[in-house]
TORKOL-4160 file (C-alpha; in steps of 0.2 Angstrom, whole numbers, padded with zeros to 4 digits, m for minus):
288
<pt num="1" X="m0202" Y="m0086" Z="m0166"/>
<pt num="2" X="m0203" Y="m0086" Z="m0187"/>
<pt num="3" X="m0196" Y="m0069" Z="m0197"/>
<pt num="4" X="m0210" Y="m0064" Z="m0208"/>
<pt num="5" X="m0205" Y="m0056" Z="m0223"/>
<pt num="6" X="m0217" Y="m0046" Z="m0233"/>
<pt num="7" X="m0217" Y="m0045" Z="m0250"/>
<pt num="8" X="m0225" Y="m0028" Z="m0260"/>
<pt num="9" X="m0227" Y="m0023" Z="m0277"/>
<pt num="10" X="m0223" Y="m0008" Z="m0282"/>
<pt num="11" X="m0235" Y="m0007" Z="m0297"/>
<pt num="12" X="m0254" Y="m0015" Z="m0296"/>
<pt num="13" X="m0251" Y="m0029" Z="m0309"/>
<pt num="14" X="m0237" Y="m0040" Z="m0314"/>
<pt num="15" X="m0225" Y="m0031" Z="m0302"/>
<pt num="16" X="m0216" Y="m0049" Z="m0298"/>
<pt num="17" X="m0222" Y="m0052" Z="m0280"/>
<pt num="18" X="m0226" Y="m0070" Z="m0284"/>
<pt num="19" X="m0211" Y="m0074" Z="m0294"/>
<pt num="20" X="m0198" Y="m0067" Z="m0280"/>
<pt num="21" X="m0210" Y="m0075" Z="m0266"/>
<pt num="22" X="m0207" Y="m0091" Z="m0273"/>
<pt num="23" X="m0190" Y="m0089" Z="m0279"/>
<pt num="24" X="m0185" Y="m0083" Z="m0262"/>
<pt num="25" X="m0193" Y="m0098" Z="m0253"/>
<pt num="26" X="m0186" Y="m0111" Z="m0262"/>
<pt num="27" X="m0170" Y="m0104" Z="m0260"/>
<pt num="28" X="m0172" Y="m0103" Z="m0240"/>
<pt num="29" X="m0178" Y="m0121" Z="m0241"/>
<pt num="30" X="m0162" Y="m0124" Z="m0251"/>
<pt num="31" X="m0153" Y="m0117" Z="m0235"/>
<pt num="32" X="m0162" Y="m0129" Z="m0223"/>
<pt num="33" X="m0174" Y="m0115" Z="m0217"/>
<pt num="34" X="m0194" Y="m0123" Z="m0212"/>
<pt num="35" X="m0203" Y="m0113" Z="m0224"/>
<pt num="36" X="m0220" Y="m0104" Z="m0225"/>
<pt num="37" X="m0229" Y="m0095" Z="m0238"/>
<pt num="38" X="m0246" Y="m0082" Z="m0236"/>
<pt num="39" X="m0257" Y="m0073" Z="m0246"/>
<pt num="40" X="m0271" Y="m0069" Z="m0235"/>
<pt num="41" X="m0280" Y="m0061" Z="m0251"/>
<pt num="42" X="m0278" Y="m0069" Z="m0266"/>
<pt num="43" X="m0287" Y="m0062" Z="m0284"/>
<pt num="44" X="m0287" Y="m0072" Z="m0301"/>
<pt num="45" X="m0296" Y="m0069" Z="m0317"/>
<pt num="46" X="m0305" Y="m0084" Z="m0323"/>
<pt num="47" X="m0301" Y="m0081" Z="m0343"/>
<pt num="48" X="m0283" Y="m0081" Z="m0341"/>
<pt num="49" X="m0281" Y="m0095" Z="m0327"/>
<pt num="50" X="m0286" Y="m0112" Z="m0335"/>
<pt num="51" X="m0274" Y="m0122" Z="m0323"/>
<pt num="52" X="m0283" Y="m0113" Z="m0309"/>
<pt num="53" X="m0298" Y="m0116" Z="m0313"/>
<pt num="54" X="m0295" Y="m0136" Z="m0317"/>
<pt num="55" X="m0285" Y="m0137" Z="m0298"/>
<pt num="56" X="m0301" Y="m0127" Z="m0292"/>
<pt num="57" X="m0313" Y="m0142" Z="m0300"/>
<pt num="58" X="m0302" Y="m0153" Z="m0293"/>
<pt num="59" X="m0298" Y="m0150" Z="m0275"/>
<pt num="60" X="m0317" Y="m0141" Z="m0273"/>
<pt num="61" X="m0309" Y="m0127" Z="m0267"/>
<pt num="62" X="m0306" Y="m0109" Z="m0277"/>
<pt num="63" X="m0287" Y="m0107" Z="m0279"/>
<pt num="64" X="m0280" Y="m0095" Z="m0292"/>
<pt num="65" X="m0263" Y="m0095" Z="m0303"/>
<pt num="66" X="m0252" Y="m0088" Z="m0287"/>
<pt num="67" X="m0256" Y="m0101" Z="m0274"/>
<pt num="68" X="m0258" Y="m0116" Z="m0285"/>
<pt num="69" X="m0238" Y="m0112" Z="m0289"/>
<pt num="70" X="m0237" Y="m0113" Z="m0270"/>
<pt num="71" X="m0246" Y="m0128" Z="m0267"/>
<pt num="72" X="m0238" Y="m0138" Z="m0280"/>
<pt num="73" X="m0220" Y="m0133" Z="m0274"/>
<pt num="74" X="m0224" Y="m0139" Z="m0255"/>
<pt num="75" X="m0224" Y="m0121" Z="m0249"/>
<pt num="76" X="m0244" Y="m0121" Z="m0245"/>
<pt num="77" X="m0247" Y="m0135" Z="m0237"/>
<pt num="78" X="m0266" Y="m0132" Z="m0232"/>
<pt num="79" X="m0273" Y="m0120" Z="m0244"/>
<pt num="80" X="m0286" Y="m0113" Z="m0232"/>
<pt num="81" X="m0272" Y="m0108" Z="m0220"/>
<pt num="82" X="m0257" Y="m0100" Z="m0232"/>
<pt num="83" X="m0271" Y="m0092" Z="m0244"/>
<pt num="84" X="m0287" Y="m0086" Z="m0233"/>
<pt num="85" X="m0298" Y="m0076" Z="m0244"/>
<pt num="86" X="m0298" Y="m0082" Z="m0263"/>
<pt num="87" X="m0310" Y="m0071" Z="m0277"/>
<pt num="88" X="m0310" Y="m0075" Z="m0295"/>
<pt num="89" X="m0315" Y="m0062" Z="m0306"/>
<pt num="90" X="m0319" Y="m0063" Z="m0326"/>
<pt num="91" X="m0320" Y="m0050" Z="m0340"/>
<pt num="92" X="m0337" Y="m0043" Z="m0343"/>
<pt num="93" X="m0346" Y="m0043" Z="m0361"/>
<pt num="94" X="m0340" Y="m0028" Z="m0369"/>
<pt num="95" X="m0358" Y="m0029" Z="m0376"/>
<pt num="96" X="m0366" Y="m0028" Z="m0360"/>
<pt num="97" X="m0360" Y="m0007" Z="m0357"/>
<pt num="98" X="m0367" Y="0008" Z="m0367"/>
<pt num="99" X="m0349" Y="0015" Z="m0368"/>
<pt num="100" X="m0332" Y="0006" Z="m0369"/>
<pt num="101" X="m0325" Y="0020" Z="m0356"/>
<pt num="102" X="m0339" Y="0011" Z="m0342"/>
<pt num="103" X="m0332" Y="m0005" Z="m0347"/>
<pt num="104" X="m0315" Y="m0001" Z="m0345"/>
<pt num="105" X="m0317" Y="0006" Z="m0329"/>
<pt num="106" X="m0326" Y="m0009" Z="m0324"/>
<pt num="107" X="m0309" Y="m0020" Z="m0325"/>
<pt num="108" X="m0302" Y="m0007" Z="m0313"/>
<pt num="109" X="m0314" Y="m0011" Z="m0298"/>
<pt num="110" X="m0314" Y="m0031" Z="m0293"/>
<pt num="111" X="m0331" Y="m0027" Z="m0286"/>
<pt num="112" X="m0337" Y="m0026" Z="m0303"/>
<pt num="113" X="m0330" Y="m0043" Z="m0309"/>
<pt num="114" X="m0330" Y="m0054" Z="m0297"/>
<pt num="115" X="m0340" Y="m0068" Z="m0299"/>
<pt num="116" X="m0333" Y="m0081" Z="m0284"/>
<pt num="117" X="m0327" Y="m0080" Z="m0268"/>
<pt num="118" X="m0318" Y="m0094" Z="m0254"/>
<pt num="119" X="m0317" Y="m0087" Z="m0238"/>
<pt num="120" X="m0307" Y="m0099" Z="m0225"/>
<pt num="121" X="m0316" Y="m0098" Z="m0206"/>
<pt num="122" X="m0300" Y="m0102" Z="m0195"/>
<pt num="123" X="m0308" Y="m0107" Z="m0180"/>
<pt num="124" X="m0320" Y="m0117" Z="m0189"/>
<pt num="125" X="m0308" Y="m0125" Z="m0199"/>
<pt num="126" X="m0320" Y="m0122" Z="m0216"/>
<pt num="127" X="m0321" Y="m0116" Z="m0231"/>
<pt num="128" X="m0336" Y="m0104" Z="m0239"/>
<pt num="129" X="m0337" Y="m0101" Z="m0256"/>
<pt num="130" X="m0350" Y="m0088" Z="m0264"/>
<pt num="131" X="m0356" Y="m0085" Z="m0281"/>
<pt num="132" X="m0359" Y="m0067" Z="m0287"/>
<pt num="133" X="m0376" Y="m0067" Z="m0298"/>
<pt num="134" X="m0378" Y="m0049" Z="m0299"/>
<pt num="135" X="m0360" Y="m0048" Z="m0306"/>
<pt num="136" X="m0363" Y="m0064" Z="m0317"/>
<pt num="137" X="m0376" Y="m0056" Z="m0328"/>
<pt num="138" X="m0363" Y="m0044" Z="m0338"/>
<pt num="139" X="m0351" Y="m0059" Z="m0344"/>
<pt num="140" X="m0353" Y="m0067" Z="m0359"/>
<pt num="141" X="m0362" Y="m0085" Z="m0360"/>
<pt num="142" X="m0347" Y="m0096" Z="m0359"/>
<pt num="143" X="m0340" Y="m0086" Z="m0344"/>
<pt num="144" X="m0358" Y="m0085" Z="m0336"/>
<pt num="145" X="m0358" Y="m0108" Z="m0339"/>
<pt num="146" X="m0342" Y="m0107" Z="m0333"/>
<pt num="147" X="m0345" Y="m0098" Z="m0317"/>
<pt num="148" X="m0359" Y="m0109" Z="m0313"/>
<pt num="149" X="m0350" Y="m0124" Z="m0315"/>
<pt num="150" X="m0337" Y="m0118" Z="m0304"/>
<pt num="151" X="m0353" Y="m0114" Z="m0293"/>
<pt num="152" X="m0359" Y="m0129" Z="m0294"/>
<pt num="153" X="m0343" Y="m0140" Z="m0289"/>
<pt num="154" X="m0340" Y="m0128" Z="m0275"/>
<pt num="155" X="m0356" Y="m0126" Z="m0267"/>
<pt num="156" X="m0355" Y="m0108" Z="m0269"/>
<pt num="157" X="m0370" Y="m0098" Z="m0260"/>
<pt num="158" X="m0377" Y="m0083" Z="m0269"/>
<pt num="159" X="m0372" Y="m0068" Z="m0262"/>
<pt num="160" X="m0366" Y="m0048" Z="m0266"/>
<pt num="161" X="m0349" Y="m0043" Z="m0265"/>
<pt num="162" X="m0352" Y="m0031" Z="m0253"/>
<pt num="163" X="m0352" Y="m0043" Z="m0241"/>
<pt num="164" X="m0337" Y="m0048" Z="m0242"/>
<pt num="165" X="m0329" Y="m0030" Z="m0243"/>
<pt num="166" X="m0337" Y="m0027" Z="m0228"/>
<pt num="167" X="m0328" Y="m0043" Z="m0221"/>
<pt num="168" X="m0311" Y="m0039" Z="m0228"/>
<pt num="169" X="m0312" Y="m0022" Z="m0217"/>
<pt num="170" X="m0317" Y="m0027" Z="m0202"/>
<pt num="171" X="m0310" Y="m0035" Z="m0185"/>
<pt num="172" X="m0315" Y="m0053" Z="m0188"/>
<pt num="173" X="m0303" Y="m0054" Z="m0205"/>
<pt num="174" X="m0289" Y="m0047" Z="m0197"/>
<pt num="175" X="m0290" Y="m0060" Z="m0182"/>
<pt num="176" X="m0294" Y="m0073" Z="m0196"/>
<pt num="177" X="m0280" Y="m0069" Z="m0204"/>
<pt num="178" X="m0268" Y="m0067" Z="m0189"/>
<pt num="179" X="m0271" Y="m0085" Z="m0182"/>
<pt num="180" X="m0270" Y="m0091" Z="m0201"/>
<pt num="181" X="m0251" Y="m0083" Z="m0199"/>
<pt num="182" X="m0248" Y="m0089" Z="m0180"/>
<pt num="183" X="m0251" Y="m0107" Z="m0186"/>
<pt num="184" X="m0238" Y="m0103" Z="m0201"/>
<pt num="185" X="m0227" Y="m0097" Z="m0190"/>
<pt num="186" X="m0226" Y="m0113" Z="m0179"/>
<pt num="187" X="m0220" Y="m0124" Z="m0191"/>
<pt num="188" X="m0208" Y="m0111" Z="m0199"/>
<pt num="189" X="m0193" Y="m0101" Z="m0199"/>
<pt num="190" X="m0197" Y="m0090" Z="m0212"/>
<pt num="191" X="m0213" Y="m0085" Z="m0218"/>
<pt num="192" X="m0215" Y="m0076" Z="m0235"/>
<pt num="193" X="m0231" Y="m0065" Z="m0234"/>
<pt num="194" X="m0237" Y="m0059" Z="m0253"/>
<pt num="195" X="m0245" Y="m0043" Z="m0251"/>
<pt num="196" X="m0261" Y="m0039" Z="m0266"/>
<pt num="197" X="m0258" Y="m0029" Z="m0278"/>
<pt num="198" X="m0247" Y="m0012" Z="m0273"/>
<pt num="199" X="m0253" Y="m0014" Z="m0255"/>
<pt num="200" X="m0239" Y="m0011" Z="m0244"/>
<pt num="201" X="m0248" Y="m0026" Z="m0233"/>
<pt num="202" X="m0263" Y="m0037" Z="m0236"/>
<pt num="203" X="m0269" Y="m0027" Z="m0221"/>
<pt num="204" X="m0263" Y="m0014" Z="m0211"/>
<pt num="205" X="m0263" Y="m0024" Z="m0194"/>
<pt num="206" X="m0247" Y="m0035" Z="m0204"/>
<pt num="207" X="m0233" Y="m0024" Z="m0202"/>
<pt num="208" X="m0234" Y="m0025" Z="m0183"/>
<pt num="209" X="m0229" Y="m0042" Z="m0186"/>
<pt num="210" X="m0217" Y="m0040" Z="m0201"/>
<pt num="211" X="m0197" Y="m0042" Z="m0198"/>
<pt num="212" X="m0193" Y="m0035" Z="m0216"/>
<pt num="213" X="m0201" Y="m0027" Z="m0230"/>
<pt num="214" X="m0196" Y="m0033" Z="m0248"/>
<pt num="215" X="m0203" Y="m0018" Z="m0264"/>
<pt num="216" X="m0203" Y="m0027" Z="m0280"/>
<pt num="217" X="m0204" Y="m0020" Z="m0296"/>
<pt num="218" X="m0200" Y="m0032" Z="m0314"/>
<pt num="219" X="m0182" Y="m0035" Z="m0313"/>
<pt num="220" X="m0178" Y="m0028" Z="m0295"/>
<pt num="221" X="m0181" Y="m0031" Z="m0277"/>
<pt num="222" X="m0179" Y="m0017" Z="m0264"/>
<pt num="223" X="m0176" Y="m0022" Z="m0245"/>
<pt num="224" X="m0181" Y="m0014" Z="m0230"/>
<pt num="225" X="m0173" Y="m0022" Z="m0212"/>
<pt num="226" X="m0180" Y="m0007" Z="m0203"/>
<pt num="227" X="m0199" Y="m0008" Z="m0204"/>
<pt num="228" X="m0202" Y="0003" Z="m0193"/>
<pt num="229" X="m0198" Y="0016" Z="m0204"/>
<pt num="230" X="m0210" Y="0007" Z="m0215"/>
<pt num="231" X="m0223" Y="0008" Z="m0203"/>
<pt num="232" X="m0221" Y="0028" Z="m0201"/>
<pt num="233" X="m0222" Y="0030" Z="m0220"/>
<pt num="234" X="m0236" Y="0021" Z="m0222"/>
<pt num="235" X="m0244" Y="0029" Z="m0207"/>
<pt num="236" X="m0240" Y="0046" Z="m0215"/>
<pt num="237" X="m0248" Y="0043" Z="m0232"/>
<pt num="238" X="m0264" Y="0032" Z="m0223"/>
<pt num="239" X="m0269" Y="0048" Z="m0212"/>
<pt num="240" X="m0265" Y="0061" Z="m0227"/>
<pt num="241" X="m0276" Y="0048" Z="m0241"/>
<pt num="242" X="m0284" Y="0037" Z="m0231"/>
<pt num="243" X="m0284" Y="0018" Z="m0239"/>
<pt num="244" X="m0279" Y="0028" Z="m0256"/>
<pt num="245" X="m0264" Y="0032" Z="m0246"/>
<pt num="246" X="m0259" Y="0013" Z="m0240"/>
<pt num="247" X="m0248" Y="0011" Z="m0257"/>
<pt num="248" X="m0230" Y="0002" Z="m0258"/>
<pt num="249" X="m0225" Y="0020" Z="m0270"/>
<pt num="250" X="m0228" Y="0030" Z="m0256"/>
<pt num="251" X="m0213" Y="0022" Z="m0246"/>
<pt num="252" X="m0205" Y="0020" Z="m0260"/>
<pt num="253" X="m0204" Y="0039" Z="m0261"/>
<pt num="254" X="m0200" Y="0043" Z="m0244"/>
<pt num="255" X="m0189" Y="0026" Z="m0237"/>
<pt num="256" X="m0175" Y="0021" Z="m0242"/>
<pt num="257" X="m0172" Y="0003" Z="m0244"/>
<pt num="258" X="m0156" Y="m0005" Z="m0236"/>
<pt num="259" X="m0151" Y="m0015" Z="m0251"/>
<pt num="260" X="m0158" Y="m0018" Z="m0267"/>
<pt num="261" X="m0156" Y="m0036" Z="m0282"/>
<pt num="262" X="m0156" Y="m0036" Z="m0298"/>
<pt num="263" X="m0168" Y="m0050" Z="m0302"/>
<pt num="264" X="m0167" Y="m0052" Z="m0321"/>
<pt num="265" X="m0179" Y="m0058" Z="m0330"/>
<pt num="266" X="m0187" Y="m0079" Z="m0329"/>
<pt num="267" X="m0198" Y="m0088" Z="m0340"/>
<pt num="268" X="m0203" Y="m0097" Z="m0326"/>
<pt num="269" X="m0202" Y="m0095" Z="m0307"/>
<pt num="270" X="m0187" Y="m0105" Z="m0299"/>
<pt num="271" X="m0172" Y="m0102" Z="m0285"/>
<pt num="272" X="m0159" Y="m0092" Z="m0294"/>
<pt num="273" X="m0143" Y="m0082" Z="m0286"/>
<pt num="274" X="m0153" Y="m0066" Z="m0285"/>
<pt num="275" X="m0163" Y="m0076" Z="m0274"/>
<pt num="276" X="m0149" Y="m0085" Z="m0263"/>
<pt num="277" X="m0139" Y="m0069" Z="m0261"/>
<pt num="278" X="m0158" Y="m0062" Z="m0255"/>
<pt num="279" X="m0157" Y="m0076" Z="m0242"/>
<pt num="280" X="m0138" Y="m0076" Z="m0237"/>
<pt num="281" X="m0139" Y="m0055" Z="m0234"/>
<pt num="282" X="m0155" Y="m0058" Z="m0225"/>
<pt num="283" X="m0150" Y="m0073" Z="m0213"/>
<pt num="284" X="m0131" Y="m0071" Z="m0211"/>
<pt num="285" X="m0126" Y="m0086" Z="m0223"/>
<pt num="286" X="m0112" Y="m0089" Z="m0229"/>
<pt num="287" X="m0114" Y="m0092" Z="m0249"/>
<pt num="288" X="m0112" Y="m0109" Z="m0254"/>
């Protein structure tokens, strides 16, 4: 059975989840371990993702920056299984708003700026793309044309983000995610799972299947071996705050990590000394 390592971010954006996950996965592969990477839900902004846009058009599959990195390095052989849900957002046109405050608020709500999505159905082995035309009217003309072009190439069906949000909170989505994870476990000795934004887990049921939790912040990774304590802390926060409590900061505040690692600064993600140290400690491998 594969060891499942969950990587969560302490802050909502740019916490370093992908850099740490990729570096640790490459370090594990260097040590001879069979590695899988799982990002159940991924979101990216088209405006900042020209390479991902090109790759999506090339593959005729919506793929974001993070998953593209895993794919190019051979850590995500089947994009659907490694990333069953992908969401593309785009910045709206400020002139579409009466107040700058409303414009800024929309950036904090994925549902307000999502333009495309992809959902992989494991049972039927099919990808379904959607385009959110209701949000497109708030975008600039060039952004609209790009999203519409991608929609045609991806054969995206018009929809509303409400439908996707409903799916993501359903038992159907949990079952689909679990099947993808199980498939990854079958061919791996370790599976790294990257969470979404600052959520402690990409979906609640995953904490029952996790063997190790890592909470990352810029320059630091905190490692929790006792996942039971992480689950208990997450449950307490959820009981008090509902889904708003399902964030890494509540675990971080109440649960002491077993050890931490200085990850340092890197221009590109790669296996470096901190990642090798993490793998050696986690799997009791002698340093070499």
